[in-house]
N, C-alpha and C positions, 0 to 999 in steps of 0.2 A: 504494500500499500504506499503510495507516494505522499499522500496528504491524509491525515487522520480523518478529515471530514468527508472523505469519499463514501463513508457509510451512509451519508445523507442521500447520495445519488442512488445507492443500492436500494434503500428503503423507499425512496420516491418511486422507484420502478416496481418493487415487489409488493409494497403495502401502502400505497399513497393515501388511502382513506382511513388507515388505522390511526388511532389517537397517539400522538407523540407526547404532548404535554397537556395535562388537565389541571389548569390553575383554578383553585377553588373560587377565586374572586371573579373570573371572567368566563370560565368554561374551557372547552377543548380546542386544541390546535392539532390538525392532522399532519402527517408527514409531508403531504403535498404543500400545505400552507407553510410549514416550517421551512422547507426547502426554498420556497419563493421568498420568504422574508429574509432568510440568510443571504440569498443571492442578491437581493436588492440592497441589503446593508453593505455587503462586500463591494458592490458597484459604487455605492455612495461614498465609501472610504476612498476608492480610487479617484472619484470625481473631486474630492477635496484635496487631492494632491499627494495623498499618502502612497507609499510604494512598498513593495515586498521588503521585509527586513525592518521596517519601521516599528517602533515600540509604542503601543497604545495602552494607556492605563484604563482600567474598568472598575467603576465603583457603583455597583447596583446591588440591591437586596435580591433575595430569591424571587424570580419573576420570569416570564417568558422572554422579556426583553434582555435580561441577563444572558440567557442561553443563546438568543439570536446574535447579540453583539459578540459574545465570547467565541462562538463558532465562526462567525463571519470574519473576525480578525484573523483567526488561524487559517481559515479557508483562503484568505487573500495572501497568505504567505507572510503576514505580519506577525508580530510577537505581542501576545496579550500579557498585561501586568495586572492580575486580579488584586484589588486593594480591599483590605478589611474596611467595611463601611463604618466601623467604630473609631477609626483613626482620628486624631486631632491634628491641629496645624503643624506642630513640630515634626510629628511622625510623617505626615503627608509630604511636607516639603522635602524631607530627606529622601523618601522613596521615589518621588517624582524626579528629583535631581539626579540621584544615583542611577536610576534605571534609564535615564536619558529618554524618557517618554516625550513624544512629540504631539500626542493627542490624549484627550481625556474624555471618557464617556461616564456621565454621572447624573444623579438627581439634583434638583434645585437645592435641596438641603445641603448636599455635599459640596455643591458649587460655592455656597456661602463660606465654607471653610477654605476652599481653594482660593477664593478671592482675597483672603488675608495674606497670602503668600506674595512676596515681592517677585514680580515678573523676571527680574534679573537673576533670580536663584534657580530658575528652571528653564526647560526648552520647549514647553508645551506651546504649540502654534494654533491648534484647533480644539474647541470644546463642543461636545455633543451632549445635549440634555434630554433625558427621558423622564417624562412625567405622566401620571394618569389623572384625568380630570375627575369631577365628582361622580360621573357615571362610569368610572373605571376604564374609560377609553384612553389608549396610549397616544401620547403626543410626542413626536420626536422634534427637536429643535437643533438646527445647525447641520443637517444632512439631508441630501436629496435622495428619496427612495422611489423615484418614479420609474427607474429602469433596473433591469437585472442582466443586461447584456454582457457585463464584465464579471459576473458572479461565479464563473467556473473555478474549479480548484486550481490554485497556483501550484506549479511544479516544485515539489520539495523532496528531500531525501530523509533517511533515518536520522541523520545528524543535524537537520535543519531546525533551528531554534523555534519553538512554538510558544513557550510560556516562561515567564520569570515570576516566581513567587517568593516573597520575602519571609525569611525565617532566621533562626540561629544567630541571635544577637548576643553572642557570648562576650564580645568586647564592648558592648553597649550600643552597637549599631547593627541593625538587621542586615543580613546578606541575602542576595537574590539567587535562589536555586534555579539554574537553567535547565528546563525540561524540553526535550526535542520531540518532534513528531514520532520518532521511533520509541522514545521512552513512554510517551502517553499511550500509543497504540499497543505496545507490548504489555503494559500494565493493565490496559483495558481488557485484553484477552485473558490475562491471568486472573484478574479480579472477577470477571464474569463467570469463569469456571469455578473459582473459589466460593462465589456466592451461590452457585448452582442456578444462575439466572437463565431465563428462557424468553423467547419472543412473546409469550402469552402473559408475562408477568406485569403486575401493577406495583410499582415501587414507590413508596411514600417518601417524599423528600421535604424535610423541615430544617435539617442542619444547613449551615450556610454553604452556598455554592462557591463563594470566593475562597473557601477552605479546600485544599486539595482532596481531602477525604470526600467531602460532599460533591465536588466537581467530578471526581472519578466514579465513585460507587453509585451515586444517584443520577448523574447526568450522562457522562460518556458511555458507561456500561449499558445503561438503559436504552439510550438512543442507538447505540451500535447494534443492538439486538432487534430493534424494531418493536421494543416493549413500550410501556406507558409510564411516564413520570407523573405521579400524583403530587403536585407541587403546592407547597404552602410557603407564604412569604416569611413566616417566622414560626417558632415552636410555641404552640398553645396546647396544653394537655387535653382540654376538652375537645377542641377541634381535631386534634390528632387522633384521639380515640374514636370520635364520630366518623372520621374519614376511613379509618381502618375497617369499620363495620359496614358503612354504607357503600363504599367503593370496592369492597372485597379485596383489600390490599394483600399481596402475596409475599413481599419482602420488605423488611424494615431495616434501614441502616441508621444508627444513632450513636450518641456518646453516652457515657455512664450517667451524666446529669439528667439526660432525657429520660432514661429508664427509671431513675430514682424518682423523678417528678411524676411520671405516669403512675407508678405503683402507690404513691402517696396521695393520689387524687381521689376525691370522693366517688367519682364515676367508675373507677377502675374495676374491671372484672375480666377474667380470662376469656369470656365469650367475645370480647372485642377483637381477639386475636384468632378467631375461628378459621379465617381464610389464610392466615399468615403461615407460610411454609418455612421461612428462615428469618430469624431475628439476629442481627449482627451488631456488635458494639466495638467501637474503635475510638481513637483520639486520645485516650487516657486509660489507665488501669481500671478495670471494672471491679468494684468492691465485692468481695465474696458474699457478704450479707445480701446484696442486691440480687446477684445471680441465684443464690439459694432461695430467696423469696419467690422468684419467678419459677424455679424448678418445683417448688412445693405446690404451685398452682398448675403444674403440667406444662410449663413453658420453658424452652431452652434458649438462653441467650448465648450465642457463639461469639467469643471474643477474638478479635483480630489485632493486628499490629501494622503500623506503617509510619513513614515519615516523609515529609515533603521532598527530601532529597532522593526518594525512591519512587516518586510519581503517583501515589505514595504507598500503595498497599504491598505488604511483604508476606504476611502469614495470616492464617485464620484457622479456627477449629472447623474442619471441613463439614459441609452439610450432610454428608452420608457417612461420616466417620464418628469416632468417639469424641464427645464434648468434655474436655477436661477443664474443670473450673480453676480459675486463676492462671490458666495457660493462655498464651497468645496463639496457640495452635501450631500447625506445621507449615513449612514453606509452601507458598503458592507454586504451581507447576511452572518451571522455568526460572525459579529464583534459587540462588545458592546462599545458604546461611552457614556460618561457622562461628564458633566461640573460641577466642584466643586469650592466653594469659598475657601478662605485662611484657613478656619476652617474644610474643608473637607465635608461641607454640599452640597447637590445637588442644583444647581442653577435652578431657574425656567426659563421659556421662556423669552428671552430678557435681562437676566442678565449675565454679563461677568464673566468668571472664567477660571480655567485651564482645558484643554481638556485631559481626561483620556481615555485609550483604554484597553480593555481586550478581550481575545479570543485565539484560537489556533495559531494565527499569531504572538503573542508577543514573542520576543526573549527569549532564555534561560537565558541570562544575558550578562554582559560585561566580556570579557576574562580577567581572573586574577584580577578582580576588584570587589570583593564581597561587599565592602562598597558602591561603586557607584551603583551597582545592587540593593542593599537594599534601596537606596534612590529613585531609579527610578521606581522599581516595588514593589508596596505596596499592600498586600492582593490580588495579581493577577491583579492589575490595573497598567498599565504603565503610568507614568506621562510624558506627551509630552513636557512640558515647553512652550506650545503655549496657548495663551489666546483666547478664543472663546466664541461665543454666538449661541444659537439655536433659530429657529422660531417654529411656531405652527405645521409645517409639518415635523419637525425633520430634517431640513436642517441646516448645520452648517456654521459658518462664522468665519474666523480667524481675530482677532482684534489686535494682538500684540504677544510679546514673553516675557516669564520670563527669558529664558536663553539668554546670551549675544552671539548673533550670527547674521550674515548677509548672504544673499543668492545672489550670482552673477551668472547669466546664468544657474541657476539650481543647482549649487554647493554650499554646505554649507561652510562658512568661519567663523572660530572661532577666534575673535580678540586676545585672549590670546595666541593662537598658533603663529599667525603672529608676535605678540609682542616678543615672546620668540625667534623665528627664527631671526628676524631682530635685536634683541638685542645682537646677537653674533658678530655684527660689533664692533670692538674695539674703534671706535670713538663715539659710542652712550652711553650716560648716562642713558637716559630713552626714552621710546616710548609708545605712546597711539594710538590705532587704532580706527578709526571712520568710519561711513558709509556715502556714498554719493548716493542719489537716482539717478536712471537712468531709462529712459522710456523703453529701450530695455532689458538691462541686469538685471534690478531690483535694484541692488545696486553695488557700487564699493567700493574698500578699500581706505581709506585715512590714512596716518601715520603722526602723529605729533611727531617730534623728538627734543630732547634736547641733545646737544653735551656735551662731557666732556670738562672741562676747558682747554683752549689752542688749541682745535681741530678746524679745518675748513673743510667744505665739502659743496657739492652742492646737491640739490634735485635729480638731474639726477644720481649722484653717488650712492645714496641709492636705486633708482629704479633698476639700473644696478646690484647692489649687490643682491637685492631681487630675481632677475630672476635666479640667480645661486644657490639659497638655498631653494626655495619653488616653488610649483606648480604655473603656470602662472596666474591662476585665483585668487590666493591669493596675488599676487604682487600689492602693492599700486599703484593706478592710479595717486594719488596726494600725494606728500610729502611736509610737511610744517616744516621748521626748526625754532624753537622758542628759545628765550634767556633763 
């Protein structure tokens, strides 16, 4: 496959009237309609002067327009930069400048944050705005969608860059993981098989599509098979449960916080899962107490593992194999995993070491970070920074981390980045970020702050300050001011 979006042409030929996206706010979009919308958008990008290889940032919530823009950028041979819609000004300015994005596709709310950035700091030349009016009709501003004559797949190869996603802010600044057409397509095939997904499936999507897990498991896999995405703009337990029952959902991909919220909801009952064939959890470690509660009700949550640098899915408890609680399962077909000690020697069964991954899913490298790339990918093996152990059945278990990182609600938080951002407050002399365990979210952020001599402040003041300079999931839940 030369361009990952070629599956659109196949589905438009084989199942044009099948539902590709069913967005609960506006109804269904068929594969024929999706193909046309994507071709019109690709053509519109060319008409604006964008060319193959250009970097286009995308900041939209879960919606058909996200999927159209995402696939249209890739189809045109350009590079999509999915942005977390929760970013604030300082985070956005860094990612736009570092990625060398020349275009931005976003909502009006996001554009207000963008407009606070000094034009001299970035290279964005064109802005496209997507908004829905009171009747939920989509209005595009800044792009001509009247033609689809240039919407065919651009010629690409396995190594052609398709996506840059920001992650791994170990030194305080996030790095862009470069994912190629080959990376994404390989992982799409692997993940589809690992999920046991089929063309008849209805896959419920409420986790963010700007996250590589959501984009792969809920979007690319589903559309590549000619299946249906049951799309929700955000996670709401009541709406999620109702959709599963009313729309006869067959596969659910979520994060631990989603499953914890569902089982704690007043409406929860196993009957809502009556049509669901596979329940998968990823993004963070699934607490044993949550998986046990579901199992007691006759429901199996199969835990998987992945990371952005691997496009992202690496392993899962297979749908037709043994489901081992607390395990991240076995390697997806085509993925190589090994565990090594500090000397680089393979660890035997039962011995802890760093988990390494190789295969066509491994990223091209970090954007403009050759030294970080060389440290992370050695002889074709990607060093995940996760400590793991394997059993006799080649199921893997995460035991800890080498890298300084915490996970809250499925999102990675790097203490060095939070410390850097919070440290911009003129009252702060030093700040150290710590982790607080949480049964639902996994972890929360705690900031220990030392003030400059003569300064006074309250904990609430720094929490309020944090909300204006960083994504909400990075904001410290607890602030402690020390002498």
